[in-house]
PASEBA-1860 file (N, C-alpha, C; in nm, 3 decimals):
! residues 252
1> XXXXXXXX> 8.478/11.316/11.394/8.534/11.184/11.405/8.506/11.146/11.523 ~ 8.505/10.999/11.486/8.497/10.922/11.667/8.633/10.947/11.750 ~ 8.580/10.988/11.885/8.698/10.992/11.932/8.801/10.887/11.961 ~ 8.950/10.857/11.967/8.988/10.743/11.986/9.015/10.721/12.177 ~ 9.087/10.639/12.168/9.114/10.609/12.315/9.311/10.550/12.328 ~ 9.310/10.558/12.476/9.481/10.544/12.479/9.513/10.399/12.470 ~ 9.642/10.361/12.508/9.671/10.257/12.512/9.691/10.137/12.380 ~ 9.651/10.034/12.371/9.716/9.956/12.285/9.656/10.006/12.128
9> XXXXXXXX> 9.706/10.003/12.030/9.695/10.016/11.904/9.665/10.170/11.878 ~ 9.741/10.261/11.948/9.766/10.382/11.941/9.609/10.461/11.924 ~ 9.523/10.409/11.979/9.347/10.448/11.955/9.308/10.398/11.840 ~ 9.376/10.328/11.743/9.314/10.307/11.619/9.147/10.245/11.660 ~ 9.057/10.323/11.599/8.905/10.217/11.622/8.911/10.123/11.544 ~ 8.963/10.093/11.444/8.967/9.980/11.374/9.051/9.837/11.420 ~ 9.097/9.871/11.539/9.180/9.761/11.596/9.099/9.703/11.689 ~ 8.976/9.752/11.748/8.903/9.678/11.850/8.754/9.619/11.810
17> XXXXXXXX> 8.710/9.528/11.863/8.570/9.486/11.852/8.480/9.528/11.926 ~ 8.356/9.510/11.850/8.232/9.562/11.956/8.226/9.510/12.092 ~ 8.295/9.396/12.114/8.317/9.336/12.248/8.425/9.398/12.345 ~ 8.477/9.474/12.277/8.592/9.529/12.391/8.573/9.563/12.483 ~ 8.626/9.508/12.607/8.612/9.586/12.731/8.715/9.703/12.772 ~ 8.656/9.777/12.783/8.762/9.942/12.797/8.785/9.969/12.972 ~ 8.903/10.045/13.002/8.927/10.041/13.150/8.967/10.206/13.118 ~ 8.917/10.288/13.234/8.972/10.410/13.306/9.081/10.403/13.318
25> XXXXXXXX> 9.207/10.487/13.245/9.342/10.479/13.309/9.374/10.567/13.431 ~ 9.236/10.646/13.473/9.241/10.743/13.576/9.216/10.668/13.708 ~ 9.075/10.613/13.679/9.049/10.547/13.811/9.001/10.401/13.812 ~ 9.029/10.327/13.681/9.034/10.234/13.665/8.901/10.132/13.683 ~ 8.778/10.242/13.616/8.639/10.177/13.614/8.647/10.135/13.473 ~ 8.588/10.035/13.469/8.581/9.937/13.311/8.450/10.004/13.265 ~ 8.458/9.987/13.123/8.318/9.960/13.037/8.271/9.844/12.966 ~ 8.197/9.769/13.008/8.198/9.661/12.972/8.070/9.667/12.854
33> XXXXXXXX> 8.049/9.614/12.733/7.958/9.631/12.630/7.840/9.569/12.667 ~ 7.843/9.445/12.754/7.745/9.378/12.769/7.653/9.430/12.908 ~ 7.719/9.523/12.978/7.647/9.592/13.084/7.584/9.716/13.040 ~ 7.681/9.801/12.937/7.619/9.908/12.945/7.645/10.005/13.027 ~ 7.596/10.113/13.068/7.627/10.245/13.169/7.485/10.280/13.198 ~ 7.440/10.239/13.350/7.320/10.281/13.395/7.345/10.451/13.426 ~ 7.456/10.482/13.480/7.437/10.639/13.476/7.416/10.731/13.375 ~ 7.427/10.659/13.254/7.431/10.758/13.136/7.308/10.710/13.053
41> XXXXXXXX> 7.236/10.614/13.101/7.108/10.523/13.032/7.143/10.471/12.901 ~ 7.263/10.421/12.932/7.345/10.335/12.760/7.310/10.194/12.789 ~ 7.213/10.139/12.689/7.183/10.020/12.683/7.290/9.913/12.683 ~ 7.255/9.807/12.745/7.356/9.702/12.716/7.374/9.660/12.585 ~ 7.490/9.606/12.523/7.500/9.581/12.398/7.547/9.694/12.330 ~ 7.572/9.821/12.375/7.641/9.903/12.346/7.792/9.947/12.307 ~ 7.872/9.903/12.220/7.996/9.899/12.201/8.064/10.052/12.255 ~ 8.190/10.011/12.297/8.279/10.138/12.328/8.275/10.271/12.229
49> XXXXXXXX> 8.307/10.236/12.087/8.292/10.307/11.995/8.175/10.329/11.934 ~ 8.038/10.296/11.999/7.931/10.370/11.960/7.869/10.446/12.070 ~ 7.922/10.457/12.183/7.907/10.553/12.305/7.909/10.695/12.240 ~ 7.795/10.766/12.314/7.804/10.923/12.248/7.927/11.011/12.263 ~ 7.940/11.087/12.190/8.056/11.157/12.176/8.110/11.231/12.333 ~ 7.985/11.276/12.389/8.014/11.336/12.503/8.016/11.228/12.624 ~ 8.027/11.100/12.575/8.031/11.035/12.716/8.152/11.030/12.805 ~ 8.136/11.007/12.963/8.260/11.027/12.997/8.256/10.909/13.112
57> XXXXXXXX> 8.386/10.865/13.181/8.394/10.798/13.312/8.299/10.798/13.396 ~ 8.222/10.703/13.408/8.097/10.713/13.512/8.159/10.727/13.670 ~ 8.282/10.687/13.661/8.390/10.682/13.801/8.449/10.822/13.844 ~ 8.519/10.885/13.744/8.578/11.005/13.751/8.574/11.106/13.661 ~ 8.448/11.100/13.547/8.401/11.193/13.470/8.508/11.197/13.352 ~ 8.640/11.131/13.358/8.741/11.141/13.270/8.677/11.120/13.109 ~ 8.732/11.190/13.003/8.687/11.200/12.850/8.695/11.036/12.822 ~ 8.626/10.997/12.720/8.643/10.842/12.668/8.773/10.818/12.612
65> XXXXXXXX> 8.842/10.941/12.609/8.996/10.932/12.506/9.080/10.867/12.613 ~ 9.023/10.861/12.760/9.144/10.835/12.848/9.115/10.677/12.907 ~ 9.046/10.625/12.806/9.035/10.454/12.829/9.137/10.368/12.729 ~ 9.160/10.266/12.804/9.255/10.178/12.785/9.184/10.052/12.732 ~ 9.220/9.958/12.654/9.177/9.820/12.638/9.210/9.749/12.729 ~ 9.114/9.685/12.793/9.194/9.583/12.904/9.147/9.420/12.832 ~ 9.064/9.391/12.777/9.071/9.270/12.726/8.948/9.284/12.590 ~ 8.949/9.216/12.494/8.878/9.209/12.388/8.838/9.092/12.338
73> XXXXXXXX> 8.734/9.020/12.381/8.646/8.896/12.365/8.664/8.849/12.202 ~ 8.625/8.972/12.119/8.592/8.956/11.989/8.723/8.995/11.908 ~ 8.820/9.003/11.963/8.934/9.006/11.881/8.990/8.902/11.783 ~ 8.982/8.911/11.658/9.058/8.765/11.553/9.177/8.724/11.634 ~ 9.201/8.571/11.589/9.263/8.500/11.650/9.399/8.534/11.546 ~ 9.531/8.497/11.592/9.631/8.506/11.542/9.672/8.454/11.413 ~ 9.565/8.375/11.389/9.586/8.275/11.242/9.536/8.361/11.132 ~ 9.399/8.433/11.190/9.320/8.520/11.099/9.392/8.662/11.074
81> XXXXXXXX> 9.458/8.712/11.207/9.540/8.819/11.156/9.644/8.792/11.062 ~ 9.717/8.674/11.081/9.825/8.673/10.961/9.777/8.637/10.816 ~ 9.674/8.577/10.783/9.578/8.586/10.689/9.540/8.708/10.607 ~ 9.524/8.817/10.708/9.489/8.924/10.655/9.594/8.995/10.639 ~ 9.738/9.004/10.709/9.854/9.052/10.650/9.892/9.031/10.532 ~ 9.887/8.876/10.522/9.922/8.821/10.385/9.868/8.869/10.282 ~ 9.756/8.878/10.286/9.644/8.913/10.152/9.660/9.054/10.143 ~ 9.660/9.155/10.264/9.703/9.262/10.207/9.812/9.325/10.155
89> XXXXXXXX> 9.905/9.231/10.195/10.036/9.267/10.140/10.032/9.242/9.983 ~ 9.973/9.146/9.962/9.964/9.088/9.836/9.897/9.204/9.713 ~ 9.783/9.256/9.795/9.686/9.377/9.735/9.785/9.471/9.706 ~ 9.869/9.502/9.832/9.972/9.610/9.776/10.078/9.589/9.692 ~ 10.128/9.495/9.653/10.236/9.436/9.595/10.166/9.442/9.474 ~ 10.051/9.388/9.414/9.999/9.403/9.293/9.961/9.528/9.257 ~ 9.918/9.610/9.320/9.906/9.766/9.258/10.025/9.837/9.267 ~ 10.120/9.810/9.316/10.261/9.849/9.340/10.273/9.830/9.195
97> XXXXXXXX> 10.278/9.707/9.149/10.360/9.662/9.035/10.288/9.722/8.925 ~ 10.115/9.733/8.922/10.067/9.811/8.817/10.110/9.972/8.801 ~ 10.103/10.028/8.936/10.178/10.171/8.914/10.319/10.169/8.859 ~ 10.415/10.075/8.876/10.532/10.105/8.806/10.547/10.073/8.657 ~ 10.440/9.951/8.635/10.458/9.907/8.488/10.352/9.991/8.415 ~ 10.245/10.050/8.453/10.165/10.134/8.348/10.104/10.246/8.390 ~ 10.120/10.282/8.513/10.056/10.415/8.560/10.153/10.547/8.600 ~ 10.297/10.503/8.616/10.384/10.598/8.672/10.367/10.724/8.600
105> XXXXXXXX> 10.380/10.710/8.469/10.396/10.823/8.391/10.278/10.876/8.325 ~ 10.143/10.861/8.375/10.033/10.903/8.326/9.985/11.045/8.409 ~ 9.944/11.123/8.341/9.929/11.258/8.425/9.803/11.264/8.516 ~ 9.737/11.179/8.497/9.617/11.151/8.618/9.704/11.126/8.783 ~ 9.818/11.054/8.733/9.864/10.982/8.868/9.934/11.131/8.965 ~ 9.907/11.086/9.092/9.949/11.189/9.227/10.087/11.137/9.257 ~ 10.192/11.195/9.212/10.327/11.144/9.248/10.349/11.164/9.397 ~ 10.289/11.212/9.455/10.294/11.229/9.627/10.267/11.130/9.703
113> XXXXXXXX> 10.182/11.009/9.626/10.113/10.906/9.701/10.196/10.791/9.651 ~ 10.169/10.682/9.724/10.189/10.577/9.698/10.074/10.450/9.742 ~ 10.104/10.333/9.704/9.972/10.239/9.737/10.008/10.204/9.895 ~ 9.929/10.194/9.951/9.888/10.157/10.087/9.747/10.072/10.129 ~ 9.769/9.982/10.200/9.619/9.928/10.262/9.627/10.023/10.366 ~ 9.481/10.034/10.407/9.456/10.154/10.506/9.327/10.079/10.591 ~ 9.320/10.063/10.731/9.220/10.017/10.806/9.151/9.872/10.796 ~ 9.235/9.778/10.712/9.172/9.618/10.680/9.123/9.544/10.828
121> XXXXXXXX> 9.023/9.483/10.829/8.983/9.421/10.926/8.877/9.335/10.887 ~ 8.888/9.240/10.980/8.783/9.093/10.932/8.653/9.125/10.923 ~ 8.599/9.088/10.805/8.464/9.087/10.798/8.385/8.976/10.730 ~ 8.282/8.946/10.789/8.198/8.846/10.717/8.299/8.715/10.675 ~ 8.399/8.678/10.711/8.443/8.577/10.683/8.590/8.630/10.589 ~ 8.570/8.736/10.542/8.705/8.818/10.459/8.778/8.954/10.531 ~ 8.802/9.020/10.448/8.893/9.138/10.505/8.864/9.255/10.451 ~ 8.786/9.374/10.504/8.742/9.511/10.440/8.836/9.602/10.501
129> XXXXXXXX> 8.848/9.690/10.380/8.950/9.803/10.419/8.958/9.916/10.289 ~ 9.069/9.993/10.314/9.050/10.101/10.198/9.198/10.062/10.143 ~ 9.186/10.086/10.020/9.315/10.053/9.940/9.359/10.220/9.839 ~ 9.470/10.303/9.919/9.494/10.431/9.878/9.620/10.388/9.768 ~ 9.586/10.436/9.638/9.657/10.405/9.527/9.726/10.562/9.457 ~ 9.823/10.605/9.389/9.839/10.713/9.343/9.720/10.756/9.228 ~ 9.645/10.672/9.197/9.548/10.740/9.096/9.415/10.706/9.131 ~ 9.371/10.629/9.282/9.237/10.623/9.316/9.241/10.572/9.481
137> XXXXXXXX> 9.112/10.586/9.520/9.105/10.507/9.659/8.969/10.451/9.646 ~ 8.975/10.326/9.707/8.866/10.251/9.674/8.814/10.156/9.833 ~ 8.726/10.130/9.865/8.688/10.055/9.948/8.744/9.903/9.907 ~ 8.768/9.830/9.945/8.812/9.691/9.904/8.745/9.581/9.995 ~ 8.678/9.469/9.970/8.654/9.342/10.027/8.725/9.232/9.969 ~ 8.794/9.183/10.039/8.860/9.071/10.014/8.767/8.942/10.064 ~ 8.718/8.851/9.971/8.594/8.790/10.006/8.665/8.623/10.062 ~ 8.573/8.601/10.186/8.611/8.491/10.237/8.572/8.379/10.160
145> XXXXXXXX> 8.577/8.244/10.200/8.564/8.124/10.120/8.407/8.124/10.100 ~ 8.326/8.189/10.202/8.188/8.146/10.196/8.110/8.246/10.126 ~ 8.183/8.359/10.036/8.100/8.467/9.947/8.119/8.420/9.822 ~ 8.028/8.448/9.761/8.023/8.378/9.631/8.124/8.450/9.495 ~ 8.214/8.391/9.477/8.294/8.513/9.372/8.237/8.510/9.201 ~ 8.214/8.619/9.199/8.102/8.625/9.023/8.207/8.674/8.966 ~ 8.155/8.708/8.820/8.236/8.752/8.683/8.292/8.877/8.728 ~ 8.421/8.872/8.677/8.462/9.003/8.687/8.375/9.092/8.631
153> XXXXXXXX> 8.327/9.213/8.672/8.265/9.326/8.612/8.140/9.329/8.680 ~ 8.086/9.228/8.753/7.970/9.207/8.825/7.970/9.298/8.916 ~ 7.843/9.367/8.936/7.822/9.471/9.030/7.771/9.390/9.159 ~ 7.743/9.400/9.285/7.698/9.369/9.395/7.679/9.470/9.476 ~ 7.577/9.472/9.550/7.547/9.575/9.674/7.578/9.501/9.784 ~ 7.642/9.575/9.869/7.686/9.535/10.017/7.639/9.619/10.115 ~ 7.561/9.559/10.208/7.522/9.647/10.319/7.587/9.646/10.447 ~ 7.605/9.774/10.486/7.699/9.812/10.623/7.564/9.876/10.698
161> XXXXXXXX> 7.648/9.933/10.822/7.533/9.987/10.940/7.490/10.109/10.871 ~ 7.569/10.152/10.818/7.527/10.305/10.766/7.476/10.295/10.614 ~ 7.467/10.198/10.563/7.359/10.185/10.457/7.429/10.071/10.338 ~ 7.361/10.081/10.223/7.385/9.995/10.108/7.503/10.059/9.987 ~ 7.598/9.965/9.953/7.698/10.064/9.862/7.734/9.952/9.751 ~ 7.760/9.987/9.609/7.766/9.910/9.516/7.924/9.870/9.511 ~ 7.950/9.735/9.509/8.095/9.684/9.452/8.107/9.644/9.349 ~ 8.221/9.651/9.276/8.236/9.569/9.172/8.351/9.453/9.182
169> XXXXXXXX> 8.296/9.331/9.133/8.402/9.238/9.130/8.500/9.253/9.011 ~ 8.636/9.181/9.073/8.725/9.218/8.980/8.845/9.116/9.047 ~ 8.950/9.091/8.980/9.042/9.011/9.009/9.165/9.043/8.964 ~ 9.299/9.033/9.038/9.435/9.045/8.981/9.511/8.917/9.040 ~ 9.650/8.894/8.977/9.702/8.786/8.968/9.742/8.769/9.125 ~ 9.783/8.849/9.182/9.851/8.810/9.318/9.748/8.837/9.426 ~ 9.650/8.887/9.366/9.539/8.949/9.501/9.429/8.817/9.479 ~ 9.398/8.810/9.341/9.321/8.679/9.290/9.165/8.756/9.317
177> XXXXXXXX> 9.024/8.724/9.360/8.915/8.797/9.342/8.913/8.895/9.467 ~ 8.865/8.999/9.442/8.816/9.132/9.528/8.734/9.184/9.470 ~ 8.664/9.278/9.559/8.554/9.366/9.548/8.580/9.474/9.531 ~ 8.553/9.588/9.481/8.614/9.758/9.501/8.475/9.854/9.508 ~ 8.469/9.922/9.587/8.376/10.048/9.567/8.465/10.170/9.594 ~ 8.435/10.247/9.460/8.501/10.362/9.457/8.521/10.471/9.545 ~ 8.590/10.524/9.597/8.578/10.637/9.649/8.625/10.790/9.594 ~ 8.755/10.784/9.558/8.815/10.906/9.492/8.893/10.840/9.372
185> XXXXXXXX> 8.840/10.918/9.238/8.945/10.901/9.126/8.908/11.022/9.022 ~ 9.037/11.086/9.005/9.153/11.106/9.038/9.209/11.108/9.135 ~ 9.330/11.151/9.205/9.377/11.160/9.323/9.430/11.294/9.343 ~ 9.441/11.391/9.242/9.502/11.500/9.251/9.484/11.570/9.362 ~ 9.378/11.610/9.397/9.362/11.719/9.515/9.408/11.682/9.646 ~ 9.461/11.554/9.681/9.560/11.506/9.802/9.720/11.572/9.783 ~ 9.721/11.658/9.893/9.872/11.695/9.915/9.986/11.608/9.950 ~ 9.926/11.510/10.015/10.047/11.409/10.095/9.966/11.265/10.102
193> XXXXXXXX> 10.040/11.157/10.141/10.013/11.042/10.207/9.949/11.049/10.303 ~ 9.993/11.113/10.411/9.932/11.151/10.527/9.739/11.175/10.519 ~ 9.735/11.269/10.430/9.639/11.314/10.432/9.530/11.236/10.346 ~ 9.580/11.163/10.249/9.495/11.061/10.197/9.481/10.933/10.302 ~ 9.557/10.906/10.404/9.541/10.792/10.464/9.433/10.825/10.581 ~ 9.446/10.971/10.628/9.337/11.031/10.731/9.195/11.024/10.686 ~ 9.188/11.022/10.527/9.037/11.037/10.492/9.017/10.887/10.468 ~ 9.090/10.780/10.448/9.085/10.663/10.413/8.996/10.620/10.554
201> XXXXXXXX> 9.079/10.655/10.683/9.037/10.598/10.814/8.897/10.637/10.810 ~ 8.879/10.773/10.799/8.778/10.838/10.844/8.628/10.742/10.755 ~ 8.674/10.743/10.642/8.554/10.676/10.545/8.553/10.529/10.627 ~ 8.637/10.454/10.643/8.605/10.310/10.730/8.533/10.348/10.861 ~ 8.561/10.446/10.940/8.493/10.463/11.063/8.343/10.508/11.034 ~ 8.312/10.583/10.968/8.180/10.615/10.912/8.090/10.486/10.862 ~ 8.177/10.423/10.792/8.106/10.315/10.727/8.016/10.246/10.817 ~ 8.060/10.206/10.929/8.009/10.140/11.046/7.943/10.240/11.166
209> XXXXXXXX> 7.916/10.358/11.115/7.803/10.419/11.211/7.668/10.418/11.154 ~ 7.575/10.347/11.241/7.462/10.359/11.190/7.370/10.496/11.180 ~ 7.398/10.598/11.259/7.344/10.706/11.263/7.373/10.817/11.126 ~ 7.460/10.728/11.030/7.499/10.799/10.900/7.379/10.776/10.808 ~ 7.302/10.681/10.832/7.195/10.648/10.707/7.096/10.756/10.714 ~ 7.063/10.794/10.583/7.008/10.936/10.544/6.866/10.933/10.619 ~ 6.769/10.840/10.654/6.694/10.846/10.722/6.673/10.855/10.859 ~ 6.799/10.887/10.934/6.825/10.914/11.085/6.827/11.048/11.082
217> XXXXXXXX> 6.783/11.101/11.208/6.761/11.235/11.238/6.924/11.318/11.242 ~ 7.040/11.238/11.254/7.151/11.255/11.303/7.212/11.294/11.193 ~ 7.167/11.241/11.015/7.259/11.207/10.942/7.291/11.369/10.857 ~ 7.199/11.477/10.880/7.253/11.601/10.820/7.345/11.635/10.949 ~ 7.357/11.613/11.078/7.480/11.658/11.167/7.579/11.599/11.142 ~ 7.558/11.464/11.114/7.715/11.392/11.084/7.783/11.423/10.964 ~ 7.701/11.460/10.844/7.748/11.529/10.694/7.825/11.663/10.752 ~ 7.748/11.748/10.805/7.822/11.873/10.844/7.930/11.866/10.907
225> XXXXXXXX> 7.955/11.754/11.041/8.077/11.762/11.098/8.178/11.698/11.004 ~ 8.156/11.621/10.894/8.255/11.522/10.848/8.298/11.630/10.729 ~ 8.260/11.722/10.705/8.262/11.794/10.602/8.360/11.947/10.668 ~ 8.313/11.954/10.804/8.396/12.061/10.843/8.562/11.991/10.873 ~ 8.552/11.876/10.936/8.672/11.787/10.936/8.763/11.752/10.836 ~ 8.696/11.779/10.739/8.781/11.751/10.618/8.805/11.844/10.513 ~ 8.736/11.963/10.561/8.778/12.080/10.494/8.903/12.101/10.412 ~ 8.993/12.088/10.450/9.125/12.092/10.407/9.164/11.999/10.272
233> XXXXXXXX> 9.075/11.893/10.245/9.055/11.836/10.129/8.996/11.899/10.019 ~ 9.025/11.950/9.912/8.935/11.986/9.815/8.897/11.839/9.731 ~ 8.747/11.842/9.728/8.715/11.736/9.668/8.722/11.748/9.525 ~ 8.747/11.600/9.465/8.754/11.583/9.336/8.611/11.592/9.265 ~ 8.596/11.592/9.137/8.474/11.578/9.060/8.415/11.455/9.098 ~ 8.323/11.422/9.187/8.277/11.269/9.202/8.117/11.289/9.218 ~ 8.090/11.160/9.193/7.952/11.123/9.182/7.871/11.178/9.340 ~ 7.793/11.180/9.368/7.723/11.237/9.489/7.698/11.120/9.600
241> XXXXXXXX> 7.710/11.001/9.555/7.726/10.908/9.626/7.835/10.899/9.694 ~ 7.952/10.924/9.623/8.090/10.889/9.681/8.139/11.013/9.764 ~ 8.073/11.144/9.714/8.086/11.258/9.788/8.058/11.232/9.946 ~ 7.925/11.162/9.947/7.852/11.153/10.042/7.948/11.044/10.180 ~ 7.996/10.949/10.098/8.059/10.840/10.172/8.150/10.920/10.232 ~ 8.258/10.996/10.203/8.377/11.072/10.262/8.319/11.186/10.370 ~ 8.197/11.232/10.333/8.170/11.351/10.411/8.068/11.320/10.525 ~ 8.033/11.160/10.529/7.956/11.120/10.639/7.833/11.094/10.624
249> XXXX> 7.785/11.139/10.503/7.643/11.088/10.473/7.627/10.961/10.389 ~ 7.670/10.852/10.470/7.723/10.695/10.414/7.597/10.647/10.397 ~ 7.492/10.670/10.351/7.389/10.593/10.283/7.258/10.681/10.270 ~ 7.258/10.687/10.112/7.167/10.746/10.076/7.041/10.680/10.076
END
């Protein structure tokens, strides 16, 4: 899993942009993506979250986990964040209502879980994240005004740095149009909400790692690493593409 960082957002990788300027809390040496790092031959334009896992502070050799957010020119505006909060709240409310009205007593439902939006972030004019529910875990794209809304049930391929994934167009009364890519269903092998949320956050992180493409040299290593990290989670009977998404092989 990508190492976190200290300071703002409790080290949540989905809370900073690729333009975030970080600062070592030990010696105050900055890392600016626009500059890169000559000491480790890191090219300009390399985001902090894309640095090698063994990268350390060029000033004092502190590990990257000791870095703080100094400023983030790419951070979304307060208005965008407010819109995202409102839309994700509607998403959670809508599927919570589905749970109480239609799903609560079905045997496929995992009663240890509840509906939660995980890791949502602005993406191409809309918002992307993972929705955890007692009976499924889906990547969800809440489209922006520039994305065409297709007929419910229509499939659309969406490309991320790690590969291309198939989403289904859908709609709900409170949410409106949205797109979903299935990760897990049913959810019986998750023992707690915390475990499900950790897997959801891991999936969001791996989605944007270009080295997870199957054709790259590191794909096998990434898959092995994710399988080891998520070993406590007993995998449901998933299609191969969904299994690879969670284990790190995010792009067949």
